[in-house]
PyMOL CGO cylinders between C-alpha atoms (Angstrom):
from pymol import cmd
from pymol.cgo import CYLINDER

trace = [
    CYLINDER, 0.08, 0.04, 0.35, 3.11, 2.83, -1.08, 0.3, 1, 1, 1, 1, 1, 1,
    CYLINDER, 3.11, 2.83, -1.08, 0.29, 5.05, -2.57, 0.3, 1, 1, 1, 1, 1, 1,
    CYLINDER, 0.29, 5.05, -2.57, -1.32, 5.09, 0.94, 0.3, 1, 1, 1, 1, 1, 1,
    CYLINDER, -1.32, 5.09, 0.94, 2.06, 7.13, 2.12, 0.3, 1, 1, 1, 1, 1, 1,
    CYLINDER, 2.06, 7.13, 2.12, 2.30, 8.97, -0.96, 0.3, 1, 1, 1, 1, 1, 1,
    CYLINDER, 2.30, 8.97, -0.96, -1.28, 10.17, -1.47, 0.3, 1, 1, 1, 1, 1, 1,
    CYLINDER, -1.28, 10.17, -1.47, -0.63, 11.94, 2.54, 0.3, 1, 1, 1, 1, 1, 1,
    CYLINDER, -0.63, 11.94, 2.54, 3.18, 12.61, 1.68, 0.3, 1, 1, 1, 1, 1, 1,
    CYLINDER, 3.18, 12.61, 1.68, 2.08, 14.75, -2.14, 0.3, 1, 1, 1, 1, 1, 1,
    CYLINDER, 2.08, 14.75, -2.14, -1.23, 16.14, 1.21, 0.3, 1, 1, 1, 1, 1, 1,
    CYLINDER, -1.23, 16.14, 1.21, 1.76, 17.20, 3.43, 0.3, 1, 1, 1, 1, 1, 1,
    CYLINDER, 1.76, 17.20, 3.43, 3.02, 18.96, 0.90, 0.3, 1, 1, 1, 1, 1, 1,
    CYLINDER, 3.02, 18.96, 0.90, 0.35, 20.88, -0.53, 0.3, 1, 1, 1, 1, 1, 1,
    CYLINDER, 0.35, 20.88, -0.53, -0.60, 21.98, 2.78, 0.3, 1, 1, 1, 1, 1, 1,
    CYLINDER, -0.60, 21.98, 2.78, 3.05, 23.05, 3.52, 0.3, 1, 1, 1, 1, 1, 1,
    CYLINDER, 3.05, 23.05, 3.52, 3.23, 24.99, -0.08, 0.3, 1, 1, 1, 1, 1, 1,
    CYLINDER, 3.23, 24.99, -0.08, -0.30, 26.35, 0.59, 0.3, 1, 1, 1, 1, 1, 1,
    CYLINDER, -0.30, 26.35, 0.59, 0.00, 27.27, 4.21, 0.3, 1, 1, 1, 1, 1, 1,
    CYLINDER, 0.00, 27.27, 4.21, 4.24, 29.04, 3.15, 0.3, 1, 1, 1, 1, 1, 1,
    CYLINDER, 4.24, 29.04, 3.15, 1.92, 32.36, 2.78, 0.3, 1, 1, 1, 1, 1, 1,
    CYLINDER, 1.92, 32.36, 2.78, 0.14, 32.89, 5.50, 0.3, 1, 1, 1, 1, 1, 1,
    CYLINDER, 0.14, 32.89, 5.50, 3.25, 32.33, 7.31, 0.3, 1, 1, 1, 1, 1, 1,
    CYLINDER, 3.25, 32.33, 7.31, 5.25, 34.42, 6.13, 0.3, 1, 1, 1, 1, 1, 1,
    CYLINDER, 5.25, 34.42, 6.13, 2.53, 37.10, 6.52, 0.3, 1, 1, 1, 1, 1, 1,
    CYLINDER, 2.53, 37.10, 6.52, 1.81, 36.62, 9.84, 0.3, 1, 1, 1, 1, 1, 1,
    CYLINDER, 1.81, 36.62, 9.84, 5.87, 34.85, 10.98, 0.3, 1, 1, 1, 1, 1, 1,
    CYLINDER, 5.87, 34.85, 10.98, 4.79, 31.88, 12.58, 0.3, 1, 1, 1, 1, 1, 1,
    CYLINDER, 4.79, 31.88, 12.58, 6.03, 28.22, 11.88, 0.3, 1, 1, 1, 1, 1, 1,
    CYLINDER, 6.03, 28.22, 11.88, 3.85, 25.30, 10.57, 0.3, 1, 1, 1, 1, 1, 1,
    CYLINDER, 3.85, 25.30, 10.57, 3.31, 23.88, 13.45, 0.3, 1, 1, 1, 1, 1, 1,
    CYLINDER, 3.31, 23.88, 13.45, 2.28, 27.58, 15.34, 0.3, 1, 1, 1, 1, 1, 1,
    CYLINDER, 2.28, 27.58, 15.34, -0.44, 28.01, 12.57, 0.3, 1, 1, 1, 1, 1, 1,
    CYLINDER, -0.44, 28.01, 12.57, -1.38, 23.38, 13.36, 0.3, 1, 1, 1, 1, 1, 1,
    CYLINDER, -1.38, 23.38, 13.36, -2.02, 24.63, 16.37, 0.3, 1, 1, 1, 1, 1, 1,
    CYLINDER, -2.02, 24.63, 16.37, -3.70, 27.83, 16.29, 0.3, 1, 1, 1, 1, 1, 1,
    CYLINDER, -3.70, 27.83, 16.29, -6.09, 25.83, 14.04, 0.3, 1, 1, 1, 1, 1, 1,
    CYLINDER, -6.09, 25.83, 14.04, -6.38, 22.57, 16.09, 0.3, 1, 1, 1, 1, 1, 1,
    CYLINDER, -6.38, 22.57, 16.09, -7.75, 25.27, 18.85, 0.3, 1, 1, 1, 1, 1, 1,
    CYLINDER, -7.75, 25.27, 18.85, -10.41, 27.32, 16.65, 0.3, 1, 1, 1, 1, 1, 1,
    CYLINDER, -10.41, 27.32, 16.65, -11.45, 23.33, 14.82, 0.3, 1, 1, 1, 1, 1, 1,
    CYLINDER, -11.45, 23.33, 14.82, -12.19, 21.33, 18.64, 0.3, 1, 1, 1, 1, 1, 1,
    CYLINDER, -12.19, 21.33, 18.64, -12.48, 24.38, 21.67, 0.3, 1, 1, 1, 1, 1, 1,
    CYLINDER, -12.48, 24.38, 21.67, -13.14, 21.77, 23.88, 0.3, 1, 1, 1, 1, 1, 1,
    CYLINDER, -13.14, 21.77, 23.88, -9.84, 20.41, 23.44, 0.3, 1, 1, 1, 1, 1, 1,
    CYLINDER, -9.84, 20.41, 23.44, -7.97, 23.10, 24.51, 0.3, 1, 1, 1, 1, 1, 1,
    CYLINDER, -7.97, 23.10, 24.51, -4.68, 21.60, 26.22, 0.3, 1, 1, 1, 1, 1, 1,
    CYLINDER, -4.68, 21.60, 26.22, -1.20, 21.20, 25.00, 0.3, 1, 1, 1, 1, 1, 1,
    CYLINDER, -1.20, 21.20, 25.00, -1.55, 17.10, 25.90, 0.3, 1, 1, 1, 1, 1, 1,
    CYLINDER, -1.55, 17.10, 25.90, -4.77, 17.20, 23.53, 0.3, 1, 1, 1, 1, 1, 1,
    CYLINDER, -4.77, 17.20, 23.53, -3.02, 18.88, 20.60, 0.3, 1, 1, 1, 1, 1, 1,
    CYLINDER, -3.02, 18.88, 20.60, 0.05, 15.62, 21.55, 0.3, 1, 1, 1, 1, 1, 1,
    CYLINDER, 0.05, 15.62, 21.55, -2.91, 13.08, 21.96, 0.3, 1, 1, 1, 1, 1, 1,
    CYLINDER, -2.91, 13.08, 21.96, -4.74, 13.56, 18.79, 0.3, 1, 1, 1, 1, 1, 1,
    CYLINDER, -4.74, 13.56, 18.79, -2.40, 15.63, 16.61, 0.3, 1, 1, 1, 1, 1, 1,
    CYLINDER, -2.40, 15.63, 16.61, 0.40, 13.39, 17.31, 0.3, 1, 1, 1, 1, 1, 1,
    CYLINDER, 0.40, 13.39, 17.31, 3.38, 16.06, 17.47, 0.3, 1, 1, 1, 1, 1, 1,
    CYLINDER, 3.38, 16.06, 17.47, 5.79, 15.82, 19.90, 0.3, 1, 1, 1, 1, 1, 1,
    CYLINDER, 5.79, 15.82, 19.90, 5.12, 16.32, 23.74, 0.3, 1, 1, 1, 1, 1, 1,
    CYLINDER, 5.12, 16.32, 23.74, 8.50, 19.00, 22.84, 0.3, 1, 1, 1, 1, 1, 1,
    CYLINDER, 8.50, 19.00, 22.84, 7.70, 20.54, 20.42, 0.3, 1, 1, 1, 1, 1, 1,
    CYLINDER, 7.70, 20.54, 20.42, 4.76, 21.57, 21.28, 0.3, 1, 1, 1, 1, 1, 1,
    CYLINDER, 4.76, 21.57, 21.28, 4.92, 23.06, 24.60, 0.3, 1, 1, 1, 1, 1, 1,
    CYLINDER, 4.92, 23.06, 24.60, 7.45, 25.29, 22.50, 0.3, 1, 1, 1, 1, 1, 1,
    CYLINDER, 7.45, 25.29, 22.50, 5.09, 26.32, 20.27, 0.3, 1, 1, 1, 1, 1, 1,
    CYLINDER, 5.09, 26.32, 20.27, 2.57, 27.56, 22.71, 0.3, 1, 1, 1, 1, 1, 1,
    CYLINDER, 2.57, 27.56, 22.71, 5.43, 29.59, 24.42, 0.3, 1, 1, 1, 1, 1, 1,
    CYLINDER, 5.43, 29.59, 24.42, 6.19, 30.90, 21.27, 0.3, 1, 1, 1, 1, 1, 1,
    CYLINDER, 6.19, 30.90, 21.27, 2.37, 31.99, 20.61, 0.3, 1, 1, 1, 1, 1, 1,
    CYLINDER, 2.37, 31.99, 20.61, 1.80, 32.90, 24.00, 0.3, 1, 1, 1, 1, 1, 1,
    CYLINDER, 1.80, 32.90, 24.00, 4.68, 35.22, 23.47, 0.3, 1, 1, 1, 1, 1, 1,
    CYLINDER, 4.68, 35.22, 23.47, 3.05, 36.64, 20.50, 0.3, 1, 1, 1, 1, 1, 1,
    CYLINDER, 3.05, 36.64, 20.50, 0.27, 37.39, 21.87, 0.3, 1, 1, 1, 1, 1, 1,
    CYLINDER, 0.27, 37.39, 21.87, -1.82, 34.53, 19.99, 0.3, 1, 1, 1, 1, 1, 1,
    CYLINDER, -1.82, 34.53, 19.99, -3.07, 32.61, 22.78, 0.3, 1, 1, 1, 1, 1, 1,
    CYLINDER, -3.07, 32.61, 22.78, -3.35, 32.93, 27.30, 0.3, 1, 1, 1, 1, 1, 1,
    CYLINDER, -3.35, 32.93, 27.30, -2.31, 29.59, 28.57, 0.3, 1, 1, 1, 1, 1, 1,
    CYLINDER, -2.31, 29.59, 28.57, -5.10, 30.21, 32.43, 0.3, 1, 1, 1, 1, 1, 1,
    CYLINDER, -5.10, 30.21, 32.43, -5.27, 27.30, 34.53, 0.3, 1, 1, 1, 1, 1, 1,
    CYLINDER, -5.27, 27.30, 34.53, -8.12, 25.49, 35.01, 0.3, 1, 1, 1, 1, 1, 1,
    CYLINDER, -8.12, 25.49, 35.01, -10.48, 25.81, 37.77, 0.3, 1, 1, 1, 1, 1, 1,
    CYLINDER, -10.48, 25.81, 37.77, -10.77, 22.33, 38.75, 0.3, 1, 1, 1, 1, 1, 1,
    CYLINDER, -10.77, 22.33, 38.75, -6.87, 21.20, 38.39, 0.3, 1, 1, 1, 1, 1, 1,
    CYLINDER, -6.87, 21.20, 38.39, -4.41, 23.25, 38.90, 0.3, 1, 1, 1, 1, 1, 1,
    CYLINDER, -4.41, 23.25, 38.90, -2.01, 21.25, 37.16, 0.3, 1, 1, 1, 1, 1, 1,
    CYLINDER, -2.01, 21.25, 37.16, -3.90, 22.14, 33.71, 0.3, 1, 1, 1, 1, 1, 1,
    CYLINDER, -3.90, 22.14, 33.71, -3.38, 24.90, 31.65, 0.3, 1, 1, 1, 1, 1, 1,
    CYLINDER, -3.38, 24.90, 31.65, -6.38, 25.70, 28.98, 0.3, 1, 1, 1, 1, 1, 1,
    CYLINDER, -6.38, 25.70, 28.98, -4.81, 27.31, 25.93, 0.3, 1, 1, 1, 1, 1, 1,
    CYLINDER, -4.81, 27.31, 25.93, -7.25, 30.70, 24.20, 0.3, 1, 1, 1, 1, 1, 1,
    CYLINDER, -7.25, 30.70, 24.20, -6.87, 32.05, 21.84, 0.3, 1, 1, 1, 1, 1, 1,
    CYLINDER, -6.87, 32.05, 21.84, -6.99, 35.83, 21.52, 0.3, 1, 1, 1, 1, 1, 1,
    CYLINDER, -6.99, 35.83, 21.52, -9.72, 37.72, 19.71, 0.3, 1, 1, 1, 1, 1, 1,
    CYLINDER, -9.72, 37.72, 19.71, -6.54, 40.44, 18.50, 0.3, 1, 1, 1, 1, 1, 1,
    CYLINDER, -6.54, 40.44, 18.50, -5.73, 37.69, 15.60, 0.3, 1, 1, 1, 1, 1, 1,
    CYLINDER, -5.73, 37.69, 15.60, -9.45, 36.25, 14.91, 0.3, 1, 1, 1, 1, 1, 1,
    CYLINDER, -9.45, 36.25, 14.91, -8.76, 38.08, 11.61, 0.3, 1, 1, 1, 1, 1, 1,
    CYLINDER, -8.76, 38.08, 11.61, -5.43, 36.64, 11.08, 0.3, 1, 1, 1, 1, 1, 1,
    CYLINDER, -5.43, 36.64, 11.08, -7.18, 33.30, 12.78, 0.3, 1, 1, 1, 1, 1, 1,
    CYLINDER, -7.18, 33.30, 12.78, -9.56, 33.13, 10.32, 0.3, 1, 1, 1, 1, 1, 1,
    CYLINDER, -9.56, 33.13, 10.32, -7.48, 33.66, 7.19, 0.3, 1, 1, 1, 1, 1, 1,
    CYLINDER, -7.48, 33.66, 7.19, -5.72, 31.03, 8.48, 0.3, 1, 1, 1, 1, 1, 1,
    CYLINDER, -5.72, 31.03, 8.48, -8.86, 28.56, 8.01, 0.3, 1, 1, 1, 1, 1, 1,
    CYLINDER, -8.86, 28.56, 8.01, -9.66, 29.75, 4.89, 0.3, 1, 1, 1, 1, 1, 1,
    CYLINDER, -9.66, 29.75, 4.89, -6.64, 28.15, 3.73, 0.3, 1, 1, 1, 1, 1, 1,
    CYLINDER, -6.64, 28.15, 3.73, -7.16, 24.94, 5.35, 0.3, 1, 1, 1, 1, 1, 1,
    CYLINDER, -7.16, 24.94, 5.35, -10.55, 24.93, 3.46, 0.3, 1, 1, 1, 1, 1, 1,
    CYLINDER, -10.55, 24.93, 3.46, -8.89, 25.76, 0.52, 0.3, 1, 1, 1, 1, 1, 1,
    CYLINDER, -8.89, 25.76, 0.52, -6.64, 22.75, 1.08, 0.3, 1, 1, 1, 1, 1, 1,
    CYLINDER, -6.64, 22.75, 1.08, -9.37, 20.45, 1.68, 0.3, 1, 1, 1, 1, 1, 1,
    CYLINDER, -9.37, 20.45, 1.68, -11.52, 21.64, -1.43, 0.3, 1, 1, 1, 1, 1, 1,
    CYLINDER, -11.52, 21.64, -1.43, -8.85, 21.53, -3.21, 0.3, 1, 1, 1, 1, 1, 1,
    CYLINDER, -8.85, 21.53, -3.21, -8.19, 18.07, -2.47, 0.3, 1, 1, 1, 1, 1, 1,
    CYLINDER, -8.19, 18.07, -2.47, -11.74, 16.53, -2.76, 0.3, 1, 1, 1, 1, 1, 1,
    CYLINDER, -11.74, 16.53, -2.76, -12.77, 18.91, -6.04, 0.3, 1, 1, 1, 1, 1, 1,
    CYLINDER, -12.77, 18.91, -6.04, -14.45, 16.57, -7.88, 0.3, 1, 1, 1, 1, 1, 1,
    CYLINDER, -14.45, 16.57, -7.88, -15.74, 14.42, -5.09, 0.3, 1, 1, 1, 1, 1, 1,
    CYLINDER, -15.74, 14.42, -5.09, -19.86, 13.68, -4.99, 0.3, 1, 1, 1, 1, 1, 1,
    CYLINDER, -19.86, 13.68, -4.99, -21.63, 13.94, -1.81, 0.3, 1, 1, 1, 1, 1, 1,
    CYLINDER, -21.63, 13.94, -1.81, -21.57, 10.06, -2.35, 0.3, 1, 1, 1, 1, 1, 1,
    CYLINDER, -21.57, 10.06, -2.35, -18.22, 9.66, -2.49, 0.3, 1, 1, 1, 1, 1, 1,
    CYLINDER, -18.22, 9.66, -2.49, -17.26, 11.44, 0.87, 0.3, 1, 1, 1, 1, 1, 1,
    CYLINDER, -17.26, 11.44, 0.87, -20.01, 9.39, 2.29, 0.3, 1, 1, 1, 1, 1, 1,
    CYLINDER, -20.01, 9.39, 2.29, -17.82, 6.65, 0.88, 0.3, 1, 1, 1, 1, 1, 1,
    CYLINDER, -17.82, 6.65, 0.88, -14.53, 8.38, 1.79, 0.3, 1, 1, 1, 1, 1, 1,
    CYLINDER, -14.53, 8.38, 1.79, -15.96, 8.46, 5.69, 0.3, 1, 1, 1, 1, 1, 1,
    CYLINDER, -15.96, 8.46, 5.69, -17.14, 4.52, 5.89, 0.3, 1, 1, 1, 1, 1, 1,
    CYLINDER, -17.14, 4.52, 5.89, -13.66, 3.57, 4.81, 0.3, 1, 1, 1, 1, 1, 1,
    CYLINDER, -13.66, 3.57, 4.81, -11.11, 6.23, 6.80, 0.3, 1, 1, 1, 1, 1, 1,
    CYLINDER, -11.11, 6.23, 6.80, -13.00, 5.39, 9.36, 0.3, 1, 1, 1, 1, 1, 1,
    CYLINDER, -13.00, 5.39, 9.36, -12.60, 1.44, 8.90, 0.3, 1, 1, 1, 1, 1, 1,
    CYLINDER, -12.60, 1.44, 8.90, -8.87, 1.97, 8.48, 0.3, 1, 1, 1, 1, 1, 1,
    CYLINDER, -8.87, 1.97, 8.48, -8.58, 3.89, 12.09, 0.3, 1, 1, 1, 1, 1, 1,
    CYLINDER, -8.58, 3.89, 12.09, -10.17, 1.09, 13.85, 0.3, 1, 1, 1, 1, 1, 1,
    CYLINDER, -10.17, 1.09, 13.85, -8.15, -1.15, 12.06, 0.3, 1, 1, 1, 1, 1, 1,
    CYLINDER, -8.15, -1.15, 12.06, -5.72, 1.30, 13.17, 0.3, 1, 1, 1, 1, 1, 1,
    CYLINDER, -5.72, 1.30, 13.17, -6.55, 1.40, 16.72, 0.3, 1, 1, 1, 1, 1, 1,
    CYLINDER, -6.55, 1.40, 16.72, -7.23, -2.08, 16.75, 0.3, 1, 1, 1, 1, 1, 1,
    CYLINDER, -7.23, -2.08, 16.75, -3.08, -3.16, 15.66, 0.3, 1, 1, 1, 1, 1, 1,
    CYLINDER, -3.08, -3.16, 15.66, -1.46, 0.06, 17.54, 0.3, 1, 1, 1, 1, 1, 1,
    CYLINDER, -1.46, 0.06, 17.54, -4.25, -1.70, 20.83, 0.3, 1, 1, 1, 1, 1, 1,
    CYLINDER, -4.25, -1.70, 20.83, -2.06, -5.27, 20.15, 0.3, 1, 1, 1, 1, 1, 1,
]
cmd.load_cgo(trace, "trace")
């Protein structure tokens, strides 16, 4: 299934190519943009641990990127009211326009990848990807 790896690699190249101008305009690295978008798209999963677990980024890289985003005024790190050990990451409203520009860029990437897919194709793709994910999770658990 070498093709699967090639598909993923090509999509990653498209994604990085599309985001390069966004990174230059905002001064953010690809990882920082990915974290901003993760927090925008998943506001209820707003800890560094969530980002590491769900996106698969290295903990040390996320920690460094979160620090840079905090110092750059992109996000605030707030204590969780129920647990002092948990820190919540909250995007700052001052960068709302730039964050929406990043989200639009992300949408363009997915739209390009799925350009000629019908709604039925997307349903089949989701089902197949879900089955593949279940297989991967099962293999990881062994």
